N, C-alpha and C positions, 0 to 999 in steps of 0.2 A: 169280474172275479168277486166271489163272495168270501170274505175273510171270516174265519171262525173266531168269535169273541172270547178271548182268554186273558186272564189277569196273571201276571208273572211277578214273582218276588225278585226285585233287582237289588236288594240291599247288599252292599259289599261286592257286587259283581262288576267285572271289568267290561266297560263299554267304550267303543271307539267311534269318534265322529271325525270324518275326513272332510275338511272344508273350514274356512275361517270367516265366512260371511254371516249375514243376518239369519238365513235359514238354518245354518249349522248352529248358530247361537241359540235359536229357539228350540231346536231338537235337544241340544245339550242341557238346557234348563229343565226340560221335561224329565229327562233321565235323572238328573240330579235330584229333582223334587221327590223321586221315588227311591232315593238312597243309593243310586249307582255310583261307581267310581269311574269318572269320565276322562278319557284322554282325547285331546283334540290335535289332529295332525293337519297342517296346511303350510303351503309355501308363504302365505301372507295371512296374518291374524288381524282381521278388521273388527270383529265383534268383541264384546266383553264376556270373557269366559271365566268369571270368578268361580273359584272352587274346583276348576278343572285343571288337569295337567296339560299344558300346551307344548307342542313340539313343532318348531318352525322348520319344516322341510317338506320334500315331496313324499308322496305315499309310496311305501314299499311293502312287499308281501309279508315280511316279518312283523309288520305293525299289527297283524291280525292274531298273533300268537296269544293264546289264553283269553281271547275275547269272547264274550257271551252274546253281545249284540253289537252290530256295526251300523253306521249310518253313512251313506255316500251322499254328501251335500256340497259338492264342488260345482263350479260353473262350467265344467268340462264334461259333457254328456258321455264321451268315449271313456273317460276315466271312471265315471260313475258306473258305467256298464261293466268295465273290467273289475272293479271292486265288488260289484254285485255277483258276478260270475265266480270270482275267487271264493267269496264267502259261502256261496251255495255249495261249492265242491267240498268245503271244509265243514259243512253243516252249521255255519254260524248264521244266526238270525240277522237278516239284512233289510234295511229300509233304504230304498233309492228315492231321494227327495224329489228328483225331477221326473220320475215315472213310477208311481206307487205299484202298478201292476207288475213291474219287473222285479220287485222285491218279494221277501217272504212275509212281510208284515207292514202295516201302515200305522201311523200315529192317529188314534181316534181323538175326537174333541172331548177331552177329559176334564172333569171337575173333581178336585180332591179337597175334602173337608174333614179334618180330624182323621178318623179311621175309615171314612166313607169315600169310595171312588165311584163315580158314575161316568160312563163313556158313551158317546154317540158316534157311530161310524157307518159311513155309507160305502166304504171301499173306494172313496174319492169319486164316486159317480154322482153324488149330490152334495158337494161340499157346503154350499150356501144353506141348504136345508139343515144339514147337520149342525152348522154353526148357529142357526136360529134356534133350534131345539135346545142346544147347549146353553145359550144365553137365557132362554126362558127358565130352564131348570136352575141355572145359577142364581137368577133373580129370586126364585122361591127359596133356595138354600140360604141365601145371604140375609134373609129376614131374621134368622136366628143364629147367625154366625158372629162370633166376637173374635177379631183378629188380635192375637197376643204376640208382642215382641219380646224376644229374649236374647241374651248372649248365647254363644255356642258352647261355652264350657259345660262340663258335666254337672257341676254344682248349680250353675244358673238354670240348666234344664230341669234339674230335680226340683228346684224352688218353683219353677214355672208349673211343673206337674202338680205341686201342692196347691197352687192357685186354681188350676183347671179342675181338679177334683172338687174343690170347694164350690166353684161356680156350677158344676154339674149337679151337686147336691142341692144348691139353692134354686136351680132351674133345670129340670131334667130334659127340657127341650133345647137347651143351648148347645151349640156346636162350637168347639174351640179350635180355631185355625192358628197354629203356632208358626211364627215366622222368625227365623234365626238371623242374628246380625253379628258381624265382627266389629268390635269397638276399637277406638284408638289404643286403649289399654291392652286389649288382646293382641293387637298387631305390634305392640312395642313392649313385650314382656321383660325385656332387658332394661327398660327405662324406669327410673325411680318415680314413685308417685309424686314426689315433691317437684319433679320437672314438669308436671302437668298443671301446677299452680292452682289446684282446686277447680279445674274447669270441666269436671265430669269425664275422667278417663274412660270409665266403663258405662257411661250413660248418654253421652252426647249424640251418638248415632240413633239411639232408640228415641230420644226426645225429638229429634228432627223428623223421624218417621211418624211420630205421634202428632206433631204439629201439622204435618202435611197430609194427615188422614190416611196414611198407608197402613197404620195399625190403630186399634181402638184402645188398647192398654199396653203398658210396658211393665215388666216385672224386674225389680232391682233388689239388690242387697241395700237396705236403707242407709248403711254407713258409707256407701259409695256415692250417694247423692251430693251434687255440688251445693254450695251455700245458697244459690238461687236457682230455682227451676224455671223452665221456659214460660213465657207469657201465654196465658190462657190454659195452662196446665195445672193440675193439682194432684196431691196424693189422695187417691180415692178410697183406698183400703189398706189396712195392715192386719193380716191374719195373726192368730195367736203366736206370741213370741217364743222362740226357743231359748234355752239358757244362754245368758250373755257372757259367761265366764271365758277367760282365756285358759289354755291348757298347755303345759310343758310336756311334750312327748319325747320319750327316749326309747332305746331298745330295752326290752325287759331285763331287769337286774342291774342296769347301768346306774352308778352312783355319781351324782354331780358334785363338784367342789368349786372353789373360787377360780381355778384355772380352766374349767370347762367352758366350751363355746357353744352358745345356742344360736340357731339360725332364725332370723326374723328380718322382714323388710320394713317393720314399723318402728319409728323413733320412740313412740309412746311405750311399746313393749320393751324396747331396748333399755330405756331409762328406768323401767320398773323391774327388770330382770334380776334374779339373785346372783348371777355370774356374768361373765363376758358374753358379748354377742357379736355376730358378724352378719353382713347383709346376705340375703338369700332371695333368689328369684324363682318364679314358676308357680304352678297351681299346687294344691294340697298334696296330691299324689307325688308330684315331682320333688317337693320338699322332703317328704318322708323317704323317698328313694335316696336322696342326697345324704340324709342322715344314716341310712342303712349302709351306704358306701363309705361311712366314716369321715365324710367331709365336715360333719358337725356332731357334737355330742348329744344334741337334741334340737328340737324346733319348738317355737311357740306358735300355737294356732288357736283359732276360735273354736270353742266347743260346738257351736251351732253348725259350722261347716263339716266338722268331723262326724257329727250325728247324722246329718242329712245325707252324707256320702256313705254311711254305714261303716265308718272307720273308728268309732269311738270306743270299741271294746275288743280289739284284736289281741289275741294272746301273746303275740310276739312283741308288743309294745308295753311300756310302762307309762301311766298317765298321772299327772299331778294337776288337778283342777284348782286353779288359783281363785281365792276368795275375792269377791268384788270390792271388799273394803280395802284390802292391801294392794290389790292389782286391779285398778279401776279400768273397766272395758272402754272400748271406743264408743262414742255416742251412737246409739241405735244398733249396736252389735246384736245379732241374732234376730233382727226384725226384717221381714220381707215387706217392701213397699210396692204397692200397685199404683202406678201413675196413669192418669187418664186426662181427658179434656174436660174443662168445666161445663161445656155444653153437650157432653156425651149422652146418648140415649141409654147408656148402660149404668148411669149413676145410681139408680135405685137398686139394681142387681148387685153392684159392688158394695153397697151399704150392708147387704146381707152376709158378706164374708168378712166384714170388718170386726175385729176384736176390740172392744171399747177400751179396756185397760192398756192393751198394747198401743192403741192410738194415742192415749194420753201420755204414755211414756215416750212415744215417738215425738210428740209435740214438745214435751218438756226438754228432752235431751237435745233435740234439733234446735229448740229455741235458744239454748246456751251457745251452740255453734254459730247460729246466724247473728245473735246479738254481739258476739265477739268478732264476727267476720272471719272465722277460721274454718278452713276446709278439712277434709279427712287426712291430709298430710301433716297437720299440726300435731305436736305431742300433747294432746288433750284427752283426758278420760272423763266420761260422764255416764252415770248410771242412776236410774230411778226405780223405786219399788212402790207398789200400792198395797196397803194393808187391807184387812178384812172390813175396815170401816170406810174405805175409800180415800184414805189420806196418802198422798204421794210424797215420798221423801226423795230428794235429789242429792246426789253426791258427785263431786267433781274434783279434778286435779289438773293443773297445768304444769308441765315438766320442762318448759322452755326457759330461756334466759330472760331476765327482766330487762 
């Protein structure tokens, strides 16, 4: 059977994988990599189906409701045949893992790099040849591919896009392969940063992947970096800094007084705030929503995060940008840190996206933190400025008890 080569947009589409073994896991990962929402149904889940919805039960006809693509990948050929027949009657695209010719499509040997997808497919008549061609193409593509690790949050991905655009301007032949990670901090959003004891709540998994060679660089918010980074690693670049100020955000027209309560998860911000504060959890959008629901009179946020998210000038909010003299920012606030290996082949490329003034400010502010042995959960504020003559002025405050 000759299959027509077609590329389909799977972003946000519901896909079903029936089976819980290694083959099902492999098929699910491919679907996820193209943005599908994958549900796995199996009586026994043996594989690792991260980011999939898993349902531990036998297959039922109702499982196919609303499904765009289905995969029958159980070890029961009769069940796979039944699933394939049912899907064909319902006009659902079906891949039968144990017999490609009995399905409506097969998984080609695909290579995905940035926005480019190349697939090699023989309709399963020459699988080894397809695999060999794919590997040869992959070797060619990998020569100019830089694998970039990032957290999955919207802000983290926006910051990563800033870095990728700079890299492409520095070298128009570079291909940026973005790999997303869930960090300890992302998995424990209800946990206070102080409970992580400065051990890299939002960076640990990325550093591990970097050390193991699974990625070439990692993109961080510089203020999230632990006191010590991993052995053999370095901060390879810091693109131009965004404004480091903190901002008090309220609903437009709201007037704060001494009884008002501002939401913040930062002890530093709390101790510098002009009124009462209470602990708040979640990302920027979640915090703003809690304020809109009247759980708080306002929230204290970093200007850089608001700006990068496009939330710094919405008409429904009132903004008070705090001066860095009276409300000292967190060390390295507003700085994106690109971490790489000291022996990386991309060191020269990364130098091209480094902003020198930002890098000196990064070193100065981070130097205070490392010298004092304090992580990002300590109530310390540090901010530096470089004037037109290249003179760096450093300002700091420690708000803890002696």
